[in-house]
TORPA-4810 file (N, C-alpha, C, O; in nm, 3 decimals):
<nodes>
NODE_1_-5.742_-3.395_-0.306_-5.774_-3.523_-0.245_-5.853_-3.606_-0.344_-5.950_-3.558_-0.402_M
NODE_2_-5.813_-3.731_-0.362_-5.882_-3.819_-0.454_-5.993_-3.893_-0.380_-5.971_-3.951_-0.274_I
NODE_3_-6.111_-3.889_-0.438_-6.225_-3.960_-0.379_-6.220_-4.103_-0.431_-6.227_-4.126_-0.551_R
NODE_4_-6.209_-4.198_-0.340_-6.200_-4.337_-0.379_-6.337_-4.402_-0.371_-6.400_-4.404_-0.265_L
NODE_5_-6.383_-4.453_-0.483_-6.511_-4.523_-0.487_-6.485_-4.666_-0.528_-6.388_-4.696_-0.599_C
NODE_6_-6.571_-4.752_-0.484_-6.563_-4.892_-0.524_-6.688_-4.925_-0.603_-6.801_-4.904_-0.557_I
NODE_7_-6.666_-4.977_-0.722_-6.776_-5.017_-0.809_-6.776_-5.170_-0.811_-6.676_-5.231_-0.847_I
NODE_8_-6.887_-5.231_-0.775_-6.901_-5.376_-0.785_-6.987_-5.408_-0.906_-7.094_-5.349_-0.925_S
NODE_9_-6.939_-5.500_-0.986_-7.014_-5.535_-1.108_-6.994_-5.684_-1.135_-6.884_-5.738_-1.119_V
NODE_10_-7.102_-5.750_-1.178_-7.093_-5.891_-1.215_-7.024_-5.904_-1.349_-7.028_-5.812_-1.431_N
NODE_11_-6.962_-6.019_-1.372_-6.885_-6.041_-1.495_-6.968_-6.019_-1.620_-6.918_-5.963_-1.718_L
NODE_12_-7.091_-6.062_-1.619_-7.175_-6.047_-1.738_-7.189_-5.900_-1.776_-7.177_-5.865_-1.893_Y
NODE_13_-7.214_-5.815_-1.677_-7.227_-5.671_-1.704_-7.091_-5.610_-1.737_-7.084_-5.518_-1.819_A
NODE_14_-6.985_-5.659_-1.676_-6.851_-5.603_-1.699_-6.807_-5.624_-1.843_-6.735_-5.541_-1.899_A
NODE_15_-6.850_-5.734_-1.904_-6.811_-5.760_-2.043_-6.861_-5.649_-2.136_-6.792_-5.612_-2.230_K
NODE_16_-6.978_-5.598_-2.110_-7.034_-5.494_-2.197_-6.993_-5.354_-2.154_-7.010_-5.259_-2.231_T
NODE_17_-6.940_-5.339_-2.033_-6.907_-5.207_-1.980_-6.757_-5.190_-1.954_-6.717_-5.096_-1.884_Q
NODE_18_-6.674_-5.278_-2.009_-6.533_-5.277_-1.973_-6.466_-5.142_-2.001_-6.391_-5.092_-1.916_L
NODE_19_-6.491_-5.083_-2.116_-6.429_-4.955_-2.147_-6.468_-4.848_-2.046_-6.383_-4.770_-2.003_S
NODE_20_-6.594_-4.844_-2.008_-6.641_-4.745_-1.909_-6.578_-4.771_-1.773_-6.541_-4.677_-1.703_R
NODE_21_-6.567_-4.897_-1.735_-6.509_-4.932_-1.606_-6.360_-4.896_-1.600_-6.313_-4.842_-1.500_L
NODE_22_-6.287_-4.926_-1.707_-6.145_-4.892_-1.712_-6.126_-4.741_-1.710_-6.033_-4.691_-1.647_V
NODE_23_-6.215_-4.668_-1.777_-6.207_-4.521_-1.776_-6.227_-4.468_-1.634_-6.161_-4.371_-1.595_A
NODE_24_-6.318_-4.528_-1.557_-6.340_-4.485_-1.419_-6.215_-4.509_-1.334_-6.181_-4.427_-1.248_A
NODE_25_-6.148_-4.620_-1.357_-6.024_-4.650_-1.285_-5.915_-4.551_-1.325_-5.843_-4.497_-1.241_V
NODE_26_-5.904_-4.529_-1.455_-5.797_-4.445_-1.508_-5.812_-4.298_-1.474_-5.715_-4.233_-1.434_E
NODE_27_-5.932_-4.244_-1.488_-5.951_-4.100_-1.470_-5.984_-4.058_-1.328_-5.944_-3.950_-1.284_T
NODE_28_-6.056_-4.142_-1.256_-6.100_-4.103_-1.122_-6.037_-4.187_-1.011_-6.064_-4.165_-0.893_R
NODE_29_-5.952_-4.283_-1.049_-5.886_-4.364_-0.948_-5.979_-4.458_-0.875_-5.947_-4.503_-0.764_G
NODE_30_-6.093_-4.489_-0.934_-6.188_-4.578_-0.868_-6.140_-4.722_-0.874_-6.058_-4.758_-0.959_E
NODE_31_-6.191_-4.802_-0.786_-6.160_-4.944_-0.780_-6.283_-5.020_-0.827_-6.395_-4.991_-0.783_R
NODE_32_-6.264_-5.116_-0.916_-6.375_-5.197_-0.967_-6.357_-5.338_-0.914_-6.251_-5.398_-0.928_V
NODE_33_-6.462_-5.391_-0.853_-6.460_-5.528_-0.802_-6.547_-5.611_-0.896_-6.667_-5.587_-0.911_V
NODE_34_-6.484_-5.710_-0.959_-6.557_-5.800_-1.047_-6.611_-5.916_-0.964_-6.540_-5.976_-0.884_L
NODE_35_-6.739_-5.945_-0.985_-6.806_-6.048_-0.906_-6.863_-6.158_-0.996_-6.900_-6.133_-1.111_C
NODE_36_-6.869_-6.277_-0.943_-6.939_-6.387_-1.008_-7.049_-6.431_-0.912_-7.022_-6.476_-0.800_R
NODE_37_-7.173_-6.416_-0.955_-7.289_-6.448_-0.872_-7.284_-6.374_-0.738_-7.320_-6.430_-0.634_N
NODE_38_-7.238_-6.250_-0.741_-7.234_-6.167_-0.621_-7.113_-6.187_-0.533_-7.098_-6.119_-0.432_G
NODE_39_-7.025_-6.280_-0.571_-6.905_-6.308_-0.492_-6.784_-6.241_-0.559_-6.756_-6.270_-0.675_T
NODE_40_-6.713_-6.154_-0.488_-6.597_-6.087_-0.547_-6.490_-6.188_-0.589_-6.458_-6.281_-0.515_P
NODE_41_-6.436_-6.170_-0.711_-6.333_-6.261_-0.760_-6.207_-6.189_-0.808_-6.100_-6.249_-0.812_I
NODE_42_-6.219_-6.061_-0.845_-6.102_-5.988_-0.894_-6.125_-5.838_-0.880_-6.238_-5.791_-0.872_A
NODE_43_-6.014_-5.764_-0.877_-6.020_-5.618_-0.868_-5.952_-5.557_-0.990_-5.854_-5.611_-1.041_D
NODE_44_-6.004_-5.445_-1.035_-5.935_-5.362_-1.133_-5.900_-5.235_-1.057_-5.988_-5.163_-1.011_I
NODE_45_-5.770_-5.209_-1.045_-5.723_-5.094_-0.966_-5.626_-5.013_-1.050_-5.570_-5.065_-1.147_V
NODE_46_-5.605_-4.886_-1.016_-5.508_-4.806_-1.091_-5.368_-4.866_-1.080_-5.329_-4.918_-0.976_P
NODE_47_-5.296_-4.859_-1.189_-5.159_-4.912_-1.192_-5.067_-4.818_-1.116_-5.077_-4.696_-1.130_H
NODE_48_-4.978_-4.874_-1.037_-4.878_-4.795_-0.966_-4.742_-4.827_-1.024_-4.699_-4.942_-1.027_E
NODE_49_-4.674_-4.724_-1.069_-4.539_-4.743_-1.123_-4.447_-4.787_-1.010_-4.465_-4.750_-0.895_A
NODE_50_-4.349_-4.866_-1.045_-4.253_-4.913_-0.945_-4.182_-4.794_-0.882_-4.139_-4.702_-0.952_A
NODE_51_-4.172_-4.797_-0.752_-4.105_-4.689_-0.680_-3.975_-4.741_-0.621_-3.955_-4.861_-0.605_R
NODE_52_-3.889_-4.649_-0.590_-3.764_-4.687_-0.525_-3.652_-4.705_-0.625_-3.664_-4.671_-0.742_G
NODE_53_-3.546_-4.758_-0.575_-3.425_-4.773_-0.656_-3.442_-4.882_-0.760_-3.510_-4.983_-0.737_A
NODE_54_-3.381_-4.861_-0.872_-3.377_-4.965_-0.972_-3.255_-5.051_-0.945_-3.162_-5.009_-0.876_T
NODE_55_-3.255_-5.169_-0.999_-3.141_-5.258_-0.977_-3.018_-5.206_-1.049_-3.024_-5.163_-1.164_L
NODE_56_-2.909_-5.210_-0.980_-2.781_-5.166_-1.035_-2.683_-5.283_-1.027_-2.688_-5.361_-0.931_Q
NODE_57_-2.595_-5.295_-1.126_-2.497_-5.404_-1.119_-2.402_-5.384_-1.001_-2.368_-5.271_-0.965_P
NODE_58_-2.360_-5.494_-0.944_-2.263_-5.489_-0.834_-2.127_-5.450_-0.891_-2.076_-5.517_-0.981_D
NODE_59_-2.068_-5.340_-0.841_-1.939_-5.296_-0.895_-1.831_-5.404_-0.885_-1.738_-5.406_-0.967_P
NODE_60_-1.841_-5.491_-0.786_-1.740_-5.596_-0.771_-1.747_-5.697_-0.885_-1.651_-5.770_-0.908_A
NODE_61_-1.858_-5.701_-0.955_-1.874_-5.799_-1.064_-1.851_-5.739_-1.202_-1.867_-5.808_-1.302_L
NODE_62_-1.812_-5.611_-1.208_-1.788_-5.549_-1.338_-1.678_-5.625_-1.411_-1.573_-5.654_-1.354_L
NODE_63_-1.703_-5.657_-1.535_-1.606_-5.729_-1.616_-1.611_-5.879_-1.597_-1.541_-5.951_-1.669_G
NODE_64_-1.691_-5.929_-1.503_-1.700_-6.074_-1.482_-1.772_-6.137_-1.601_-1.865_-6.079_-1.657_A
NODE_65_-1.728_-6.254_-1.638_-1.790_-6.326_-1.749_-1.824_-6.467_-1.702_-1.750_-6.529_-1.626_R
NODE_66_-1.937_-6.516_-1.750_-1.977_-6.653_-1.719_-1.928_-6.742_-1.831_-1.960_-6.719_-1.948_F
NODE_67_-1.852_-6.841_-1.796_-1.802_-6.934_-1.896_-1.868_-7.068_-1.870_-1.856_-7.124_-1.761_I
NODE_68_-1.935_-7.118_-1.969_-2.001_-7.247_-1.954_-2.144_-7.238_-2.002_-2.189_-7.134_-2.050_G
NODE_69_-2.213_-7.347_-1.990_-2.352_-7.356_-2.034_-2.443_-7.337_-1.913_-2.444_-7.422_-1.824_N
NODE_70_-2.519_-7.226_-1.906_-2.604_-7.203_-1.789_-2.717_-7.305_-1.778_-2.781_-7.315_-1.674_P
NODE_71_-2.742_-7.381_-1.884_-2.847_-7.482_-1.881_-2.796_-7.619_-1.839_-2.874_-7.711_-1.816_M
NODE_72_-2.666_-7.632_-1.830_-2.608_-7.761_-1.792_-2.633_-7.787_-1.644_-2.634_-7.695_-1.563_A
NODE_73_-2.653_-7.912_-1.611_-2.675_-7.950_-1.472_-2.546_-7.943_-1.392_-2.437_-7.938_-1.448_G
NODE_74_-2.560_-7.944_-1.262_-2.445_-7.943_-1.173_-2.419_-8.089_-1.133_-2.512_-8.157_-1.090_V
NODE_75_-2.296_-8.136_-1.146_-2.267_-8.275_-1.108_-2.293_-8.297_-0.959_-2.271_-8.207_-0.878_P
NODE_76_-2.340_-8.416_-0.922_-2.375_-8.444_-0.781_-2.262_-8.415_-0.683_-2.288_-8.374_-0.570_P
NODE_77_-2.136_-8.437_-0.725_-2.025_-8.414_-0.632_-2.005_-8.266_-0.600_-1.938_-8.233_-0.502_E
NODE_78_-2.062_-8.176_-0.681_-2.052_-8.032_-0.655_-2.160_-7.981_-0.560_-2.154_-7.867_-0.514_D
NODE_79_-2.260_-8.065_-0.531_-2.368_-8.025_-0.440_-2.322_-8.043_-0.296_-2.246_-8.136_-0.267_W
NODE_80_-2.366_-7.958_-0.204_-2.336_-7.981_-0.062_-2.393_-8.116_-0.019_-2.498_-8.159_-0.067_P
NODE_81_-2.324_-8.181_0.072_-2.362_-8.315_0.118_-2.509_-8.324_0.160_-2.577_-8.421_0.128_E
NODE_82_-2.557_-8.220_0.233_-2.695_-8.224_0.286_-2.800_-8.206_0.176_-2.919_-8.226_0.202_E
NODE_83_-2.760_-8.168_0.056_-2.857_-8.148_-0.052_-2.851_-8.259_-0.158_-2.925_-8.255_-0.255_L
NODE_84_-2.765_-8.356_-0.140_-2.754_-8.465_-0.238_-2.866_-8.562_-0.225_-2.873_-8.659_-0.300_R
</nodes>
């Protein structure tokens, strides 16, 4: 079981202790709350790798090719009437 601790530190102190604070996040899974004048403004938390399925190409689009300039605008007549 991981013990979750929250460390609150003002920005001025965090500048001189950043390596120690990151080590606490990395090794012990602690959460660091960065404060400005006692008001929380940001968190340093352990990184979570993306979970779940990765994107896969749609088999129906295999071999499809885009012909044209993807940066070119769409002519007004090609837009649906309600979006013109």
